[in-house]
C-alpha positions in Angstrom: 101.7 -12.8 47.6 102.6 -9.2 48.7 106.0 -7.6 48.3 106.7 -7.4 52.0 110.3 -8.8 52.2 109.8 -9.5 55.9 107.7 -12.7 55.3 108.5 -16.2 54.4 106.5 -15.7 51.1 109.7 -14.1 50.0 112.1 -16.7 51.1 112.3 -18.3 47.7 113.7 -15.9 45.1 113.0 -16.0 41.3 116.7 -15.3 40.9 117.6 -18.9 41.9 114.6 -20.5 40.2 116.6 -22.9 38.2 119.0 -23.9 40.9 118.4 -27.0 43.0 116.7 -26.2 46.4 116.0 -29.7 47.9 117.7 -33.0 47.4 116.1 -36.0 48.7 118.7 -38.8 49.0 117.6 -41.7 46.6 114.6 -39.5 45.5 113.8 -36.3 43.8 115.7 -33.0 43.2 113.4 -29.9 43.4 114.6 -26.6 42.2 113.8 -23.2 43.9 111.3 -22.4 41.2 109.6 -25.8 41.6 109.5 -25.6 45.3 108.0 -22.0 45.2 105.3 -23.2 42.7 104.4 -26.1 45.0 104.4 -23.9 48.2 101.9 -21.4 46.7 99.8 -24.1 45.2 99.5 -25.8 48.5 98.8 -22.4 50.3 95.9 -22.0 47.9 94.7 -25.6 48.7 94.7 -24.9 52.4 92.7 -21.7 52.0 90.2 -23.2 49.7 89.9 -26.1 52.4 88.8 -23.5 55.1 92.2 -22.7 56.8 91.7 -19.2 58.1 94.3 -16.5 58.4 96.3 -16.8 61.7 94.5 -20.2 62.5 97.2 -22.6 64.0 97.9 -25.8 61.9 99.8 -28.5 63.7 102.2 -30.3 61.4 103.2 -33.9 62.2 105.5 -35.0 59.5 108.9 -36.4 59.3 111.9 -34.7 57.7 111.4 -34.5 53.9 109.9 -32.5 51.0 106.4 -33.0 52.4 107.3 -31.2 55.7 109.2 -28.4 54.0 106.5 -27.7 51.4 103.5 -27.8 53.9 105.2 -25.6 56.5 106.0 -23.0 54.0 102.6 -23.3 52.5 100.9 -23.0 55.8 102.7 -19.8 56.6 102.3 -18.4 53.1 98.6 -18.9 53.5 98.6 -16.6 56.5 98.2 -19.4 59.0 100.5 -20.4 61.8 102.5 -23.6 61.6 102.9 -25.5 64.8 105.4 -28.5 64.0 105.3 -31.4 66.4 107.6 -34.3 67.1 106.3 -37.3 65.0 107.4 -39.7 67.9 104.9 -38.2 70.4 102.1 -40.5 71.9 98.4 -39.6 71.4 98.1 -37.9 74.8 101.2 -35.7 74.1 99.8 -34.7 70.7 96.5 -33.8 72.3 98.3 -31.7 75.0 100.3 -29.7 72.4 97.4 -29.3 69.9 95.0 -28.0 72.7 97.7 -25.8 74.1 98.5 -24.3 70.7 94.7 -23.9 69.9 95.2 -25.9 66.7 92.4 -25.5 64.2 93.7 -28.4 61.8 96.4 -31.1 61.6 98.6 -32.2 58.7 99.7 -35.8 59.0 101.4 -38.5 56.8 99.6 -41.4 55.1 98.7 -44.4 57.3 97.7 -44.9 60.9 99.2 -42.3 63.4 98.8 -41.2 67.0 98.3 -37.6 65.8 95.2 -38.7 64.0 93.7 -40.2 67.2 94.5 -37.0 69.0 92.8 -35.0 66.2 89.8 -37.2 66.5 89.5 -36.7 70.2 89.7 -32.9 69.7 87.4 -33.0 66.6 89.9 -31.3 64.4 90.1 -31.4 60.6 92.9 -33.7 59.3 94.8 -33.0 56.2 97.0 -35.7 54.7 100.3 -35.1 52.9 101.7 -37.2 50.3 103.7 -37.2 47.1 101.8 -37.5 43.7 103.2 -39.5 40.7 105.6 -36.8 39.7 107.0 -36.4 43.1 105.2 -33.3 44.1 103.6 -32.7 47.4 99.8 -32.8 47.6 97.5 -32.1 50.5 94.0 -33.7 50.9 91.4 -32.9 53.6 90.2 -36.3 54.7 87.6 -35.5 57.4 85.4 -32.9 58.9 82.3 -31.1 57.7 82.5 -29.0 54.6 84.7 -26.0 55.2 84.1 -22.4 54.2 86.7 -21.5 51.6 88.8 -18.6 52.5 89.3 -15.6 50.0 92.7 -15.6 48.3 94.7 -13.1 50.2 97.7 -10.9 49.5 99.8 -13.1 51.8 101.0 -12.8 55.3 102.4 -9.5 56.9 105.6 -9.2 58.8 103.9 -9.0 62.1 101.7 -12.0 61.5 102.6 -15.0 63.5 104.2 -17.7 61.3 105.5 -20.3 63.8 104.3 -21.6 67.1 106.6 -23.8 69.2 106.8 -24.9 72.8 109.9 -24.5 74.8 111.6 -27.6 76.3 112.3 -25.4 79.3 113.4 -26.2 82.7 109.9 -26.0 84.2 107.4 -28.9 84.0 105.0 -27.1 81.8 106.3 -25.9 78.3 105.8 -22.3 77.4 104.2 -21.3 74.0 106.5 -19.3 71.8 104.8 -17.3 68.8 107.3 -16.2 66.3 106.3 -13.7 63.6 107.3 -13.7 60.0 109.6 -10.7 60.7 111.3 -12.5 63.6 112.0 -15.6 61.4 113.3 -13.5 58.5 115.6 -11.4 60.8 117.1 -14.5 62.2 117.5 -16.3 58.8 119.3 -13.2 57.4 121.5 -13.0 60.4 122.5 -16.7 59.9 123.2 -16.2 56.2 125.4 -13.2 56.9 127.3 -15.0 59.7 128.3 -17.8 57.5 128.5 -15.9 54.2 126.1 -18.3 52.7 125.8 -18.4 48.9 124.0 -20.3 46.1 127.2 -22.4 46.0 126.5 -23.8 49.5 124.8 -27.3 50.2 123.7 -28.1 53.7 123.1 -31.7 54.8 120.2 -31.5 57.3 120.6 -33.9 60.3 118.4 -32.1 62.8 114.7 -32.5 63.0 112.7 -29.9 61.1 110.2 -29.5 63.9 112.9 -27.7 65.9 114.4 -24.2 65.2 117.9 -25.7 64.9 117.1 -27.7 61.9 114.4 -25.5 60.3 115.8 -22.0 60.8 119.4 -22.7 61.4 120.2 -25.0 58.6 117.3 -25.3 56.1 115.6 -21.9 55.6 118.9 -19.9 55.9 120.4 -22.0 53.1 117.2 -21.7 50.9 117.3 -17.9 51.4 120.9 -17.7 50.1 119.9 -19.6 46.9 121.6 -22.8 48.2 120.6 -26.4 48.4 119.5 -28.5 51.3 120.0 -32.3 51.4 117.2 -33.8 53.5 117.3 -37.4 54.5 114.3 -38.7 56.6 116.4 -38.7 59.8 120.1 -38.8 60.9 121.9 -41.9 60.1 125.5 -42.1 60.6 126.1 -44.8 58.1 124.5 -42.7 55.4 125.8 -39.3 56.4 129.2 -39.3 54.5 127.9 -41.0 51.4 125.1 -38.3 51.1 127.6 -35.6 51.8 130.2 -36.7 49.2 127.6 -37.5 46.5 125.9 -34.2 46.9 129.0 -32.1 47.7 127.8 -30.8 51.0 129.8 -27.7 52.1 128.4 -27.6 55.7 126.2 -29.1 58.3 124.9 -28.0 61.7 124.2 -30.4 64.6 124.2 -30.9 68.4 127.4 -32.1 69.9 126.0 -35.6 70.3 125.8 -35.9 66.5 129.3 -34.6 66.1 130.6 -37.0 68.7 128.9 -39.9 66.8 130.5 -39.0 63.5 133.9 -38.6 65.1 133.8 -42.0 66.7 132.9 -43.7 63.4 135.0 -41.3 61.2 137.8 -43.8 60.2 135.5 -46.8 60.0 133.2 -45.0 57.7 136.0 -43.5 55.6 135.1 -40.0 56.4 137.2 -37.4 54.3 139.7 -35.3 56.0 138.7 -32.1 54.1 135.9 -30.8 51.8 133.6 -29.0 54.2 133.6 -25.3 54.3 132.7 -25.2 57.9 131.0 -27.2 60.6 128.4 -25.6 62.9 127.5 -26.8 66.4 124.6 -25.5 68.4 121.9 -26.3 70.8 124.2 -27.6 73.6 127.7 -26.9 74.9 130.5 -28.2 72.7 133.5 -29.3 74.9 136.7 -27.8 73.8 138.2 -31.4 73.5 135.6 -32.2 71.0 135.9 -29.0 69.1 139.7 -29.8 68.6 139.0 -33.3 67.5 136.4 -32.2 64.9 138.7 -29.7 63.3 141.7 -32.1 63.2 139.8 -35.0 61.8 137.5 -33.3 59.3 139.7 -30.3 58.3 137.2 -27.7 58.6 136.7 -24.9 61.0 134.2 -25.6 63.7 131.8 -22.7 64.5 130.0 -22.9 67.8 126.8 -21.0 67.9 124.2 -20.1 70.6 120.4 -20.3 69.8 117.1 -20.6 71.5 113.3 -20.9 70.5 112.6 -17.4 71.8 115.1 -15.8 69.6 113.9 -17.6 66.4 117.2 -19.6 66.9 120.5 -18.0 66.5 121.8 -15.3 68.9 125.6 -15.6 68.6 128.3 -17.6 66.7 132.1 -17.9 66.4 133.0 -16.3 63.1 134.4 -17.8 59.9 138.3 -17.7 60.0 138.4 -14.6 57.7 136.1 -12.7 60.1 137.8 -13.2 63.4 139.1 -16.0 65.8 137.4 -19.0 66.8 137.4 -19.4 70.7 136.8 -23.0 71.9 134.4 -23.0 74.8 132.8 -19.8 73.6 129.6 -19.4 71.7 131.1 -16.3 69.8 129.8 -12.7 69.3 126.2 -11.5 68.8 125.1 -12.0 65.2 122.7 -9.1 64.4 121.7 -9.4 68.1 122.6 -7.2 71.1 123.8 -9.3 73.9 124.5 -7.9 77.5 124.9 -9.5 80.9 122.4 -8.3 83.7 122.7 -8.7 87.3 119.6 -9.8 89.4 118.4 -6.2 89.6 118.5 -5.8 85.9 121.7 -3.7 85.7 124.0 -4.2 82.7 127.3 -5.6 84.0 130.8 -4.8 82.5 132.7 -7.3 80.4 134.3 -9.9 82.4 131.5 -10.1 85.1 129.2 -13.0 85.2 125.6 -12.7 85.2 122.4 -13.5 83.1 122.7 -13.5 79.3 120.0 -11.1 78.0 119.3 -10.2 74.4 117.5 -7.5 72.1 116.9 -7.9 68.4 114.2 -8.2 65.6 114.5 -11.9 65.8 113.3 -12.1 69.5 109.8 -13.0 70.3 107.4 -10.3 71.7 106.3 -12.7 74.6 105.1 -16.1 75.5 101.4 -16.8 74.6 99.0 -16.3 77.5 101.6 -16.4 80.1 101.8 -12.9 81.7 103.8 -14.2 84.8 106.5 -15.6 82.5 106.6 -12.5 80.3 106.9 -10.2 83.5 109.9 -12.2 84.7 111.6 -12.6 81.3 111.9 -9.0 80.0 113.8 -6.2 81.7 114.2 -2.8 80.0 113.4 -4.3 76.6 115.9 -7.3 77.1 114.8 -10.8 77.1 116.4 -12.6 79.9 117.5 -16.1 78.6 117.9 -18.0 81.8 121.5 -18.7 80.9 124.4 -17.6 83.0 127.4 -16.2 81.1 130.2 -13.7 80.7 131.4 -11.5 77.8 135.2 -11.1 77.4 137.0 -8.0 76.0 136.2 -9.0 72.5 132.5 -9.3 73.2 132.8 -13.2 72.8 130.2 -14.9 75.0 131.0 -17.9 77.2 128.2 -19.6 78.8 128.6 -21.0 82.3 125.3 -22.9 82.8 121.5 -22.5 83.1 120.7 -20.4 86.3 118.5 -23.1 87.4 121.1 -25.8 86.7 124.0 -24.4 88.7 125.1 -26.7 91.5 125.0 -25.1 94.8 127.4 -27.2 97.1 127.5 -25.7 100.4 127.2 -22.1 99.0 129.8 -22.7 96.3 128.2 -22.3 92.9 129.5 -24.8 90.4 129.1 -24.6 86.6 128.1 -28.1 85.3 129.6 -27.2 81.8 133.0 -26.9 83.5 132.6 -30.4 85.0 131.3 -31.7 81.7 134.3 -30.5 79.8 136.8 -32.2 82.3 134.9 -35.3 82.1 135.0 -35.3 78.3 138.9 -34.8 78.4 139.3 -38.3 79.9 140.5 -40.5 76.9 137.9 -43.3 77.7 134.8 -41.0 78.0 132.7 -40.6 74.8 129.8 -38.6 76.4 129.4 -37.0 79.7 126.9 -34.9 81.8 127.2 -33.7 85.4 124.3 -32.7 87.6 123.2 -31.9 91.1 121.8 -34.4 93.6 120.4 -33.6 97.1 122.8 -34.0 99.9 122.1 -33.7 103.7 125.4 -32.1 104.4 126.1 -29.6 101.4 122.4 -29.2 100.1 123.7 -30.4 96.8 126.5 -32.6 95.6 128.0 -33.1 92.2 127.4 -36.6 90.3 128.4 -37.3 86.7 127.1 -39.8 84.2 129.4 -41.0 81.3 129.2 -43.3 78.3 132.6 -45.0 77.7 134.6 -45.5 74.5 137.4 -47.4 76.3 138.2 -49.2 79.5 137.7 -47.2 82.7 136.3 -47.5 86.2 134.3 -44.9 88.0 137.1 -44.5 90.4 139.6 -43.8 87.6 137.4 -41.0 86.3 137.0 -39.4 89.6 140.9 -39.5 90.1 141.2 -37.8 86.7 138.9 -35.0 87.8 140.8 -34.5 91.0 143.9 -33.6 89.0 141.9 -30.9 87.0 139.1 -29.5 89.3 139.0 -28.0 92.8 137.9 -30.6 95.3 134.4 -29.1 95.8 133.8 -29.5 91.9 135.0 -33.1 91.7 132.0 -35.5 91.1 131.2 -37.5 94.2 129.9 -40.3 92.2 130.2 -41.4 88.5 127.5 -43.2 86.9 128.6 -45.4 84.0 125.8 -45.9 81.3 125.2 -47.3 78.0 123.5 -44.2 76.9 122.3 -40.8 78.3 118.6 -39.8 78.5 118.0 -37.2 75.7 115.3 -35.1 74.3 114.0 -35.7 70.7 116.4 -33.0 69.5 119.4 -34.7 71.1 119.6 -32.2 74.1 120.4 -33.5 77.6 118.4 -31.9 80.3 120.2 -32.2 83.6 117.0 -32.4 85.7 115.9 -35.6 83.7 119.3 -37.1 83.9 119.5 -36.5 87.7 116.0 -38.1 88.0 117.0 -41.1 85.9 120.1 -42.0 87.7 118.8 -41.3 91.1 115.9 -43.6 90.4 118.3 -46.3 89.2 120.3 -45.8 92.4 117.3 -46.2 94.6 116.5 -49.6 93.2 
């Protein structure tokens, strides 16, 4: 491997070779040196098996050592890793594999829809498993004899390392190629923001096929010489036992997971101190939940802002020693320049609302094969995020909604995040989301959907909102549900929620 520090080949340092890198609860403990050896061995296996430089390899594995080692091996072999959600159906796998122009697929042992999709596309399939010593092994199990690739000097900083699709607000996901340099810039920014050291241990609860879990919590911890605890998936009942046994110092999650842990904290015997900090990202954290988390778990809550196109993190509230935490804000730029642009691309002064736009080494160079999206997404070198927000006098960013999600009620633009925050202040509401529905009089009207943790009627919640919101912002209707529709990463997409409850209402 070459000495280019801007690639994932340099993620695992010899300096931390004897320190634990990965802990699998109930399983193995792997040091930084052992993980590095496995990664380079597997990279050589892939090259000898015919995986070419910059060829896209779809990875369909659950959270675990197999995922982490094969992801890093794929990138260190000079190929492009394209992780996919293991829960997809065969047709979904087929779409994403075709769109990514995958040249091979890595799957777990046993039957899997990804194998069916690969067979339909006539793609080579590699099987990942653990050997008798707990090490990861890869075996190519189909396809004609491949031409071995020459051992290379490793990837370059401008090589694409990761290919993902945005969840997006449009019907067709957009392909996001991220280079080694993009990823390493983001990882270093995260390490610096949270002052991560070899003494830190992160409990991974987010899926590794998403940038939040992969970049935000896992690779950042490894670069700092720290340790990651990787259970196969998030389990509320197993979270605190794993955190206590392995002395976790932080975790990062979406608000949904924070709320689950809060609701069970006393019953699960959760500690009231011990974590160095708690990170929240990928969706808005209501100020009420922020306060409850800090009070119950005795740790500062640092809300951050990330997106796939920026290799994850763009801003974060700082650690207590570095500045104030502002509930409802996603903090200051973290090695990323943040400006607010108007519709014409002019930079607006602090205090004025517009489109959040960014510039930095972590930002992608453009969507793959999508010139129209690229033309509308970049202005004067800034990437337009599609989020609406405002910077205060301290350059802390507050998001006010997705531009396409703002509710336009008779010309009044309403931020659904503001309505969400009020709904979550109601003592009987555990989860909430507001959204627009078509209205013949106003064009759009405000509805809300809630999951309850106490006794309340829809009328009670509407009355509660009337005491805290202007009349035009108050939800016209509250839908009470057992659960809210979510993506695989725990996000709530308002357009899907609206469609879901409107469909129920029409029955």
